[in-house]
C-alpha positions in Angstrom: 5.8 9.7 10.1 7.7 6.7 11.4 6.3 3.2 11.9 6.7 1.5 15.2 7.5 -2.0 14.0 9.5 -2.5 10.8 8.3 -6.1 10.7 4.9 -4.7 9.7 6.3 -3.5 6.4 5.4 -6.1 3.7 4.8 -3.9 0.6 5.5 -4.9 -3.0 9.1 -5.6 -4.0 8.7 -6.6 -7.6 6.5 -5.8 -10.6 4.8 -2.6 -11.6 2.8 -0.5 -9.1 1.1 2.9 -9.3 1.2 5.3 -6.3 -1.9 7.1 -5.3 -2.3 10.8 -5.9 -1.8 11.8 -2.3 1.8 10.4 -2.5 2.7 11.6 -5.9 0.9 14.2 -8.0 2.4 13.5 -11.4 0.3 12.1 -14.1 2.6 9.1 -14.5 2.8 7.5 -11.0 3.8 4.1 -12.2 7.0 2.4 -10.9 8.8 -0.7 -12.1 10.1 -2.2 -8.9 12.4 -4.6 -10.7 14.5 -1.5 -11.6 16.6 -0.7 -8.5 16.7 3.0 -9.2 13.0 3.2 -9.6 12.4 1.2 -6.5 14.7 3.6 -4.6 12.8 6.6 -5.9 9.5 5.1 -4.8 10.9 4.5 -1.3 12.1 8.1 -1.1 8.7 9.4 -2.1 6.8 7.2 0.4 9.1 8.1 3.2 8.7 11.8 2.5 5.0 11.9 1.7 3.3 9.2 3.8 0.2 10.4 5.6 0.3 7.7 8.1 1.4 4.1 8.9 -1.1 2.7 6.4 0.9 4.2 3.6 4.2 2.9 5.0 2.7 -0.6 5.4 1.2 -0.6 1.9 4.3 0.6 0.0 7.4 -0.4 1.9 9.0 -3.7 2.7 11.3 -4.1 5.7 13.9 -6.2 4.0 14.1 -3.9 1.0 14.1 -0.8 3.2 17.2 -2.1 5.0 18.9 -3.0 1.7 18.4 0.4 0.0 18.5 2.6 3.2 22.2 3.7 2.8 21.6 5.0 -0.7 18.2 6.7 -0.2 18.3 10.5 -0.7 16.2 11.8 2.2 16.0 15.0 4.2 18.3 14.8 7.2 15.4 15.1 9.6 13.5 12.1 8.1 16.6 9.9 8.1 17.4 10.9 11.7 14.0 10.1 13.2 13.9 6.8 11.3 17.4 5.8 12.5 16.6 6.9 16.1 13.4 4.8 16.1 15.1 1.9 14.3 18.8 1.5 15.1 19.0 -1.4 12.5 18.7 1.2 9.8 21.5 3.2 11.3 23.6 0.0 11.4 22.7 -0.7 7.7 24.0 2.8 6.8 27.1 2.5 8.8 27.9 -1.0 7.4 27.5 0.2 3.8 30.8 0.4 1.9 29.5 3.6 0.2 28.0 6.3 2.3 25.6 7.7 -0.3 25.0 10.9 1.7 28.1 12.0 3.6 26.4 15.4 4.4 24.1 13.5 6.6 27.0 12.0 8.5 28.4 15.5 9.0 25.0 16.8 10.0 24.5 14.0 12.5 28.0 14.7 14.1 27.0 18.4 14.5 23.7 17.4 16.1 25.5 15.1 18.6 28.1 17.8 19.4 25.5 20.4 20.2 
């Protein structure tokens, strides 16, 4: 699931939130968004498990998505469709001094060569 307009993403960026069961089945679904690692984990979960654009709008923030995009651990297919739909995310990854997922870069090169 990819949202059409990143500007529509205005989810929480601070404080403590609890994800609904359809996004995370664990008993403790609480996230402290003031902890960068926990916020990143929430973004990875939402990007993988969202049922529709309502989940994306409710839980993701466009500015924060761009900031943490390079370091998110996502399946290659999810990263690829988001970057194809939103080149600004691809630009954020490419501009990052640390490519958190070099296997994606290799995978993408293979896809483009095929």
